[in-house]
C-alpha atoms as an extended CHARMM CRD file, in Angstrom:
* protein
*
       216  EXT
         1         1  ALA       CA             -8.5230000000       -6.5180000000        1.7680000000  PROA      1               0.0000000000
         2         2  MET       CA            -10.2460000000       -4.4900000000        4.4310000000  PROA      2               0.0000000000
         3         3  LEU       CA            -12.8680000000       -1.9350000000        3.5040000000  PROA      3               0.0000000000
         4         4  HSD       CA            -11.7480000000        1.5510000000        4.5280000000  PROA      4               0.0000000000
         5         5  MET       CA            -14.4650000000        4.2210000000        4.7390000000  PROA      5               0.0000000000
         6         6  ALA       CA            -14.9280000000        7.3690000000        6.7910000000  PROA      6               0.0000000000
         7         7  PRO       CA            -17.8250000000        9.7820000000        7.4150000000  PROA      7               0.0000000000
         8         8  ASP       CA            -17.8670000000       13.2980000000        6.0010000000  PROA      8               0.0000000000
         9         9  GLU       CA            -19.2380000000       16.3310000000        7.8420000000  PROA      9               0.0000000000
        10        10  ASP       CA            -22.7960000000       15.3210000000        6.8690000000  PROA      10              0.0000000000
        11        11  GLY       CA            -22.3620000000       11.7900000000        8.1720000000  PROA      11              0.0000000000
        12        12  LYS       CA            -22.1500000000       10.2250000000        4.7170000000  PROA      12              0.0000000000
        13        13  THR       CA            -19.3610000000        7.7330000000        4.0580000000  PROA      13              0.0000000000
        14        14  ILE       CA            -16.4780000000        8.4990000000        1.7030000000  PROA      14              0.0000000000
        15        15  ASP       CA            -14.1130000000        5.9370000000        0.2440000000  PROA      15              0.0000000000
        16        16  THR       CA            -10.3350000000        5.8110000000        0.6010000000  PROA      16              0.0000000000
        17        17  LYS       CA             -9.5900000000        7.4900000000       -2.7350000000  PROA      17              0.0000000000
        18        18  GLU       CA            -11.6970000000       10.5340000000       -1.8760000000  PROA      18              0.0000000000
        19        19  MET       CA            -10.3080000000       10.6460000000        1.6530000000  PROA      19              0.0000000000
        20        20  PHE       CA             -6.7220000000       10.7770000000        0.3980000000  PROA      20              0.0000000000
        21        21  ARG       CA             -7.6730000000       13.5100000000       -2.0930000000  PROA      21              0.0000000000
        22        22  ILE       CA             -8.9150000000       15.5830000000        0.8370000000  PROA      22              0.0000000000
        23        23  LEU       CA             -5.8410000000       14.7980000000        2.9370000000  PROA      23              0.0000000000
        24        24  GLY       CA             -3.5860000000       15.8260000000        0.0790000000  PROA      24              0.0000000000
        25        25  ASN       CA             -4.8950000000       19.3770000000        0.4410000000  PROA      25              0.0000000000
        26        26  ASN       CA             -4.6280000000       19.5030000000        4.2350000000  PROA      26              0.0000000000
        27        27  ASN       CA             -1.1790000000       18.8450000000        5.6660000000  PROA      27              0.0000000000
        28        28  ASP       CA             -2.1260000000       18.9840000000        9.3720000000  PROA      28              0.0000000000
        29        29  LEU       CA             -5.2030000000       16.8000000000        8.9150000000  PROA      29              0.0000000000
        30        30  GLY       CA             -3.1880000000       14.3260000000        6.8400000000  PROA      30              0.0000000000
        31        31  LYS       CA             -0.6260000000       13.8530000000        9.6060000000  PROA      31              0.0000000000
        32        32  LYS       CA             -3.3210000000       13.4030000000       12.2490000000  PROA      32              0.0000000000
        33        33  ILE       CA             -5.2980000000       10.8790000000       10.2160000000  PROA      33              0.0000000000
        34        34  ASP       CA             -2.1600000000        8.8840000000        9.3610000000  PROA      34              0.0000000000
        35        35  ARG       CA             -1.1510000000        8.6640000000       13.0220000000  PROA      35              0.0000000000
        36        36  TRP       CA             -4.6760000000        7.6870000000       14.0490000000  PROA      36              0.0000000000
        37        37  THR       CA             -4.6800000000        4.9840000000       11.3500000000  PROA      37              0.0000000000
        38        38  THR       CA             -1.2670000000        3.7240000000       12.4680000000  PROA      38              0.0000000000
        39        39  ILE       CA             -2.3090000000        3.4970000000       16.1150000000  PROA      39              0.0000000000
        40        40  ASN       CA             -5.4630000000        1.5670000000       15.2600000000  PROA      40              0.0000000000
        41        41  ALA       CA             -3.5740000000       -0.7300000000       12.8810000000  PROA      41              0.0000000000
        42        42  ALA       CA             -1.1030000000       -1.4550000000       15.6810000000  PROA      42              0.0000000000
        43        43  LYS       CA             -3.9660000000       -2.2990000000       18.0580000000  PROA      43              0.0000000000
        44        44  VAL       CA             -5.4870000000       -4.7190000000       15.5560000000  PROA      44              0.0000000000
        45        45  LEU       CA             -2.0930000000       -6.2990000000       14.8940000000  PROA      45              0.0000000000
        46        46  ALA       CA             -1.4450000000       -6.7040000000       18.6180000000  PROA      46              0.0000000000
        47        47  ALA       CA             -4.7400000000       -8.5390000000       19.0200000000  PROA      47              0.0000000000
        48        48  HSD       CA             -4.0590000000      -10.8300000000       16.0660000000  PROA      48              0.0000000000
        49        49  HSD       CA             -0.5270000000      -11.6400000000       17.2030000000  PROA      49              0.0000000000
        50        50  SER       CA             -1.7920000000      -12.3670000000       20.7220000000  PROA      50              0.0000000000
        51        51  ALA       CA             -4.2280000000      -14.8490000000       19.1640000000  PROA      51              0.0000000000
        52        52  GLY       CA             -1.3400000000      -16.6190000000       17.4360000000  PROA      52              0.0000000000
        53        53  HSD       CA             -1.7430000000      -15.1690000000       13.9390000000  PROA      53              0.0000000000
        54        54  ASP       CA              1.3220000000      -13.9060000000       12.0600000000  PROA      54              0.0000000000
        55        55  THR       CA             -0.6510000000      -11.0400000000       10.5420000000  PROA      55              0.0000000000
        56        56  ASN       CA              0.9110000000       -8.2390000000        8.4860000000  PROA      56              0.0000000000
        57        57  LEU       CA             -0.7640000000       -4.9800000000        7.4980000000  PROA      57              0.0000000000
        58        58  LEU       CA             -0.2690000000       -2.4920000000        4.6980000000  PROA      58              0.0000000000
        59        59  VAL       CA             -0.9850000000        1.0000000000        6.0420000000  PROA      59              0.0000000000
        60        60  ASN       CA             -1.5890000000        3.7830000000        3.5430000000  PROA      60              0.0000000000
        61        61  ILE       CA             -0.0780000000        7.1560000000        4.3180000000  PROA      61              0.0000000000
        62        62  SER       CA             -0.4460000000       10.5580000000        2.7110000000  PROA      62              0.0000000000
        63        63  ALA       CA              2.2100000000       12.9390000000        1.4300000000  PROA      63              0.0000000000
        64        64  ALA       CA              1.9030000000       14.8300000000        4.7140000000  PROA      64              0.0000000000
        65        65  THR       CA              3.5140000000       11.9560000000        6.5970000000  PROA      65              0.0000000000
        66        66  LEU       CA              6.2450000000       11.5590000000        3.9840000000  PROA      66              0.0000000000
        67        67  ARG       CA              7.1780000000       15.1560000000        4.7990000000  PROA      67              0.0000000000
        68        68  ASP       CA              6.7440000000       14.7850000000        8.5750000000  PROA      68              0.0000000000
        69        69  GLU       CA             10.2490000000       14.5570000000       10.0640000000  PROA      69              0.0000000000
        70        70  SER       CA              8.8460000000       13.7780000000       13.5140000000  PROA      70              0.0000000000
        71        71  PHE       CA              6.9300000000       10.6940000000       12.3800000000  PROA      71              0.0000000000
        72        72  PRO       CA              9.7550000000        8.0900000000       12.7180000000  PROA      72              0.0000000000
        73        73  GLY       CA             10.4280000000        9.0410000000       16.3280000000  PROA      73              0.0000000000
        74        74  TRP       CA              6.7380000000        9.0180000000       17.1720000000  PROA      74              0.0000000000
        75        75  LEU       CA              6.3240000000        5.6630000000       15.4120000000  PROA      75              0.0000000000
        76        76  LYS       CA              9.1240000000        4.0010000000       17.3640000000  PROA      76              0.0000000000
        77        77  VAL       CA              7.3940000000        4.8640000000       20.6380000000  PROA      77              0.0000000000
        78        78  ALA       CA              3.9740000000        3.8100000000       19.3000000000  PROA      78              0.0000000000
        79        79  LEU       CA              5.1880000000        0.3800000000       18.1620000000  PROA      79              0.0000000000
        80        80  ASN       CA              7.0290000000       -0.2350000000       21.4380000000  PROA      80              0.0000000000
        81        81  THR       CA              3.8480000000        0.6120000000       23.3140000000  PROA      81              0.0000000000
        82        82  ALA       CA              1.8010000000       -1.7390000000       21.1270000000  PROA      82              0.0000000000
        83        83  ASN       CA              4.4210000000       -4.4710000000       21.5510000000  PROA      83              0.0000000000
        84        84  ILE       CA              4.2380000000       -5.7090000000       17.9630000000  PROA      84              0.0000000000
        85        85  PRO       CA              7.1280000000       -6.7460000000       15.6830000000  PROA      85              0.0000000000
        86        86  ALA       CA              8.1540000000       -3.9820000000       13.3120000000  PROA      86              0.0000000000
        87        87  LYS       CA              8.1260000000       -6.3660000000       10.3640000000  PROA      87              0.0000000000
        88        88  SER       CA              4.3680000000       -6.8510000000       10.7500000000  PROA      88              0.0000000000
        89        89  ILE       CA              3.5810000000       -3.3680000000        9.4320000000  PROA      89              0.0000000000
        90        90  MET       CA              4.3680000000       -1.8710000000        6.0330000000  PROA      90              0.0000000000
        91        91  PHE       CA              3.7290000000        1.7440000000        5.0360000000  PROA      91              0.0000000000
        92        92  GLN       CA              2.4070000000        2.4070000000        1.5610000000  PROA      92              0.0000000000
        93        93  PHE       CA              2.4060000000        5.6710000000       -0.3900000000  PROA      93              0.0000000000
        94        94  SER       CA              1.5140000000        6.6020000000       -3.9450000000  PROA      94              0.0000000000
        95        95  GLU       CA              3.8410000000        6.9250000000       -6.9020000000  PROA      95              0.0000000000
        96        96  THR       CA              2.5960000000       10.4950000000       -7.4100000000  PROA      96              0.0000000000
        97        97  ASP       CA              3.4970000000       11.5230000000       -3.8520000000  PROA      97              0.0000000000
        98        98  ALA       CA              6.8880000000        9.8340000000       -4.1500000000  PROA      98              0.0000000000
        99        99  ALA       CA              7.6540000000       11.6750000000       -7.3870000000  PROA      99              0.0000000000
       100       100  ASN       CA              6.4470000000       15.0210000000       -6.0580000000  PROA      100             0.0000000000
       101       101  TYR       CA              8.3800000000       14.6950000000       -2.7920000000  PROA      101             0.0000000000
       102       102  LEU       CA             11.2170000000       12.4010000000       -3.8230000000  PROA      102             0.0000000000
       103       103  THR       CA             13.7630000000       13.6460000000       -1.2830000000  PROA      103             0.0000000000
       104       104  HSD       CA             11.2430000000       13.3330000000        1.5430000000  PROA      104             0.0000000000
       105       105  ALA       CA             10.1490000000        9.9000000000        0.3360000000  PROA      105             0.0000000000
       106       106  LYS       CA             13.7430000000        8.6710000000        0.2640000000  PROA      106             0.0000000000
       107       107  THR       CA             14.3810000000       10.0050000000        3.7690000000  PROA      107             0.0000000000
       108       108  PHE       CA             11.1620000000        8.4010000000        4.9960000000  PROA      108             0.0000000000
       109       109  CYS       CA             12.0480000000        4.9810000000        3.5400000000  PROA      109             0.0000000000
       110       110  ASP       CA             15.5510000000        5.1370000000        4.9860000000  PROA      110             0.0000000000
       111       111  ALA       CA             14.1320000000        6.0170000000        8.4110000000  PROA      111             0.0000000000
       112       112  MET       CA             11.6930000000        3.0940000000        8.2030000000  PROA      112             0.0000000000
       113       113  THR       CA             14.5320000000        0.7380000000        7.2510000000  PROA      113             0.0000000000
       114       114  ASP       CA             16.3870000000        1.8220000000       10.3770000000  PROA      114             0.0000000000
       115       115  LEU       CA             13.3060000000        0.7740000000       12.3670000000  PROA      115             0.0000000000
       116       116  ASN       CA             13.1140000000       -2.5570000000       10.4880000000  PROA      116             0.0000000000
       117       117  ILE       CA              9.8450000000       -1.4540000000        8.8990000000  PROA      117             0.0000000000
       118       118  ARG       CA              9.1300000000       -2.1060000000        5.2410000000  PROA      118             0.0000000000
       119       119  CYS       CA              7.7400000000        0.3100000000        2.6600000000  PROA      119             0.0000000000
       120       120  SER       CA              5.5310000000       -0.0960000000       -0.3810000000  PROA      120             0.0000000000
       121       121  ILE       CA              4.7190000000        2.1180000000       -3.3440000000  PROA      121             0.0000000000
       122       122  LYS       CA              1.2370000000        1.9680000000       -4.9080000000  PROA      122             0.0000000000
       123       123  HSD       CA             -0.3850000000        3.1510000000       -8.1600000000  PROA      123             0.0000000000
       124       124  PHE       CA              2.9220000000        2.2700000000       -9.8030000000  PROA      124             0.0000000000
       125       125  GLY       CA              3.6020000000        2.4210000000      -13.5270000000  PROA      125             0.0000000000
       126       126  CYS       CA              1.7060000000        5.5050000000      -14.7110000000  PROA      126             0.0000000000
       127       127  ALA       CA              4.5770000000        8.0120000000      -14.5960000000  PROA      127             0.0000000000
       128       128  LEU       CA              6.6630000000        8.6930000000      -17.6940000000  PROA      128             0.0000000000
       129       129  ASP       CA              9.6530000000        6.9690000000      -16.0950000000  PROA      129             0.0000000000
       130       130  PRO       CA              8.4040000000        5.1250000000      -12.9900000000  PROA      130             0.0000000000
       131       131  PHE       CA             11.6280000000        3.1950000000      -12.4790000000  PROA      131             0.0000000000
       132       132  LYS       CA             13.5980000000        6.4240000000      -12.1950000000  PROA      132             0.0000000000
       133       133  THR       CA             11.6440000000        7.2790000000       -9.0500000000  PROA      133             0.0000000000
       134       134  LEU       CA             11.7700000000        3.6990000000       -7.7820000000  PROA      134             0.0000000000
       135       135  ALA       CA             15.5700000000        3.6030000000       -8.0440000000  PROA      135             0.0000000000
       136       136  HSD       CA             15.8390000000        6.1910000000       -5.2390000000  PROA      136             0.0000000000
       137       137  LEU       CA             13.5110000000        4.4310000000       -2.8010000000  PROA      137             0.0000000000
       138       138  ASN       CA             14.1650000000        1.5100000000       -0.4820000000  PROA      138             0.0000000000
       139       139  VAL       CA             10.7870000000       -0.1490000000       -0.9660000000  PROA      139             0.0000000000
       140       140  GLU       CA             10.1070000000       -3.8740000000       -0.8020000000  PROA      140             0.0000000000
       141       141  LEU       CA              6.6470000000       -4.0970000000       -2.3380000000  PROA      141             0.0000000000
       142       142  VAL       CA              5.3800000000       -2.4500000000       -5.5180000000  PROA      142             0.0000000000
       143       143  LYS       CA              1.6300000000       -2.3620000000       -6.1380000000  PROA      143             0.0000000000
       144       144  ILE       CA              0.9620000000       -1.7980000000       -9.8240000000  PROA      144             0.0000000000
       145       145  ASP       CA             -1.7000000000        0.7380000000      -10.7580000000  PROA      145             0.0000000000
       146       146  GLY       CA             -5.1350000000       -0.8360000000      -11.0390000000  PROA      146             0.0000000000
       147       147  SER       CA             -5.6990000000        0.5780000000      -14.5170000000  PROA      147             0.0000000000
       148       148  PHE       CA             -3.4680000000       -2.1060000000      -16.0570000000  PROA      148             0.0000000000
       149       149  ALA       CA             -5.6400000000       -5.0060000000      -14.8680000000  PROA      149             0.0000000000
       150       150  SER       CA             -8.8580000000       -3.0530000000      -15.3450000000  PROA      150             0.0000000000
       151       151  ASP       CA             -8.0930000000       -2.2210000000      -18.9840000000  PROA      151             0.0000000000
       152       152  ILE       CA             -7.2840000000       -5.8610000000      -19.7640000000  PROA      152             0.0000000000
       153       153  GLN       CA            -10.4970000000       -7.1180000000      -18.1730000000  PROA      153             0.0000000000
       154       154  HSD       CA            -12.9300000000       -4.4070000000      -19.2400000000  PROA      154             0.0000000000
       155       155  LYS       CA            -11.4440000000       -2.7860000000      -22.3600000000  PROA      155             0.0000000000
       156       156  ASN       CA             -9.9160000000       -5.8910000000      -23.9770000000  PROA      156             0.0000000000
       157       157  GLU       CA             -6.4560000000       -4.3280000000      -23.8630000000  PROA      157             0.0000000000
       158       158  LYS       CA             -3.5510000000       -6.6660000000      -24.5530000000  PROA      158             0.0000000000
       159       159  PRO       CA             -1.5420000000       -7.5920000000      -21.4310000000  PROA      159             0.0000000000
       160       160  ASP       CA              1.8170000000       -6.6990000000      -23.0070000000  PROA      160             0.0000000000
       161       161  SER       CA              2.3720000000       -3.5200000000      -20.9640000000  PROA      161             0.0000000000
       162       162  LEU       CA              1.5250000000       -5.2760000000      -17.7080000000  PROA      162             0.0000000000
       163       163  ARG       CA              3.7850000000       -8.2030000000      -18.5370000000  PROA      163             0.0000000000
       164       164  ALA       CA              6.6650000000       -5.8620000000      -19.3550000000  PROA      164             0.0000000000
       165       165  LEU       CA              6.1710000000       -3.9090000000      -16.1260000000  PROA      165             0.0000000000
       166       166  ILE       CA              6.1580000000       -7.0750000000      -14.0110000000  PROA      166             0.0000000000
       167       167  ALA       CA              9.2440000000       -8.3980000000      -15.8040000000  PROA      167             0.0000000000
       168       168  GLN       CA             11.1680000000       -5.1900000000      -15.1250000000  PROA      168             0.0000000000
       169       169  LEU       CA             10.1010000000       -5.2340000000      -11.4750000000  PROA      169             0.0000000000
       170       170  ASN       CA             11.3790000000       -8.7970000000      -11.1850000000  PROA      170             0.0000000000
       171       171  GLU       CA             14.7050000000       -7.6830000000      -12.6390000000  PROA      171             0.0000000000
       172       172  THR       CA             14.9860000000       -5.0660000000       -9.8880000000  PROA      172             0.0000000000
       173       173  ARG       CA             14.1560000000       -7.7750000000       -7.2930000000  PROA      173             0.0000000000
       174       174  LYS       CA             11.0150000000       -6.0050000000       -6.1090000000  PROA      174             0.0000000000
       175       175  THR       CA              7.9800000000       -7.9070000000       -4.8880000000  PROA      175             0.0000000000
       176       176  SER       CA              5.0080000000       -7.0760000000       -7.0870000000  PROA      176             0.0000000000
       177       177  ILE       CA              1.2890000000       -7.0610000000       -6.3980000000  PROA      177             0.0000000000
       178       178  VAL       CA             -1.3990000000       -6.6590000000       -9.0470000000  PROA      178             0.0000000000
       179       179  PRO       CA             -4.7150000000       -5.2310000000       -7.7670000000  PROA      179             0.0000000000
       180       180  TYR       CA             -8.1870000000       -5.1270000000       -9.3360000000  PROA      180             0.0000000000
       181       181  VAL       CA             -8.1350000000       -8.7860000000      -10.3360000000  PROA      181             0.0000000000
       182       182  GLU       CA            -11.8020000000       -9.5250000000      -10.9510000000  PROA      182             0.0000000000
       183       183  GLN       CA            -11.8010000000      -12.3140000000      -13.5500000000  PROA      183             0.0000000000
       184       184  ALA       CA            -10.3000000000      -15.7880000000      -13.5910000000  PROA      184             0.0000000000
       185       185  SER       CA             -9.1190000000      -15.1980000000      -17.1610000000  PROA      185             0.0000000000
       186       186  LEU       CA             -6.4470000000      -12.7930000000      -15.9200000000  PROA      186             0.0000000000
       187       187  MET       CA             -4.9410000000      -15.3390000000      -13.5450000000  PROA      187             0.0000000000
       188       188  ALA       CA             -3.0270000000      -17.2850000000      -16.2250000000  PROA      188             0.0000000000
       189       189  THR       CA             -1.4860000000      -14.0810000000      -17.5720000000  PROA      189             0.0000000000
       190       190  LEU       CA             -0.3160000000      -12.9960000000      -14.1280000000  PROA      190             0.0000000000
       191       191  TRP       CA              1.0280000000      -16.4510000000      -13.2890000000  PROA      191             0.0000000000
       192       192  GLN       CA              3.0150000000      -16.6130000000      -16.5300000000  PROA      192             0.0000000000
       193       193  SER       CA              4.2380000000      -13.0390000000      -16.0600000000  PROA      193             0.0000000000
       194       194  GLY       CA              5.7640000000      -13.7790000000      -12.6520000000  PROA      194             0.0000000000
       195       195  ALA       CA              3.5950000000      -11.5340000000      -10.4730000000  PROA      195             0.0000000000
       196       196  HSD       CA              4.1230000000      -12.3370000000       -6.7970000000  PROA      196             0.0000000000
       197       197  PHE       CA              0.7190000000      -11.3750000000       -5.3360000000  PROA      197             0.0000000000
       198       198  ILE       CA             -2.7360000000      -10.4490000000       -6.5600000000  PROA      198             0.0000000000
       199       199  GLN       CA             -5.5550000000       -8.4720000000       -4.9640000000  PROA      199             0.0000000000
       200       200  GLY       CA             -9.1360000000       -8.0230000000       -6.0380000000  PROA      200             0.0000000000
       201       201  ASN       CA            -12.7320000000       -9.1750000000       -5.9150000000  PROA      201             0.0000000000
       202       202  TYR       CA            -11.8450000000      -12.4660000000       -7.6410000000  PROA      202             0.0000000000
       203       203  ILE       CA            -10.0630000000      -13.4430000000       -4.4210000000  PROA      203             0.0000000000
       204       204  GLN       CA            -12.1780000000      -11.5470000000       -1.9030000000  PROA      204             0.0000000000
       205       205  ALA       CA            -14.2070000000       -8.3540000000       -1.9600000000  PROA      205             0.0000000000
       206       206  PRO       CA            -13.2780000000       -5.7110000000        0.6390000000  PROA      206             0.0000000000
       207       207  ARG       CA            -14.7620000000       -6.3010000000        4.0730000000  PROA      207             0.0000000000
       208       208  ASP       CA            -14.8780000000       -4.3450000000        7.3140000000  PROA      208             0.0000000000
       209       209  LYS       CA            -13.3030000000       -7.0380000000        9.5160000000  PROA      209             0.0000000000
       210       210  MET       CA            -10.0670000000       -9.0210000000        9.3270000000  PROA      210             0.0000000000
       211       211  ASP       CA            -11.8080000000      -12.3870000000        9.4700000000  PROA      211             0.0000000000
       212       212  TYR       CA            -10.8020000000      -13.9460000000        6.1500000000  PROA      212             0.0000000000
       213       213  VAL       CA            -10.0510000000      -17.6600000000        6.5080000000  PROA      213             0.0000000000
       214       214  PHE       CA             -6.9670000000      -18.3370000000        4.3850000000  PROA      214             0.0000000000
       215       215  GLU       CA             -7.1650000000      -22.1090000000        4.9350000000  PROA      215             0.0000000000
       216       216  GLU       CA            -10.2960000000      -22.1960000000        2.8000000000  PROA      216             0.0000000000
C-alpha cells in the first residue's frame, strides 16, 4: 500500500480519510483532485510498465467523480496519452457514496466497463443491506470495511460476521480484499473463510514509494 497524504492550507499533512471528507463537501475540488490523482497514477504506471513490471493500481475517487458525466471521455484521452493498458487501473469508491448516488455509480461503472477499466467498492458491509447496492454495480473487487478485522484483532470480536460476509461475496463471484490485517492470528481465519486478498501492516505498512519487492 502506498501512503497518501496531502498538505492543508497551513502546510500540515492530512491523511486520505480526512482529505475525502473535505472533498465530499466540495464538488469542484473533488473532481479536480480525482483527475490530478488519475493523471499521476497513469504516469507512475507508465514508468513501471516501461520497466517491465505488470503493475496495477487502485485509484480512490470521490462522489464528485461518480457524478461527473464528462469523466469517462476525459479518462479515455488521458489513458491513450499515457499509453498504459486500461486493465492496469481500477477505480475505487466507497459504499456510502455508491448508496447515496446509486444511479450515478451504476452509470459510472458501466462507462468504465466500456473502457475495459475495472471498478472496486470499499468500506463494504456496514450498510443495512450492502448486497442490495452491490447488485446494481458492475464491480470486480470488494474491499470489506476495516472495522471487521479491527474488531476481531483489538476487541476480541468473533469472526462470524466477517466469515459470513466473505462467503456471500464468494457466492456472488466477487473478488474480496480484507484490509487492516495487523496480526498473524487473523490469517488462518481469512484463509479458511476464502478471502482472496489481504491488506495491512502485517504484510507491509504504507510507504511513499512503489518499491515493495514481492519476491521477498
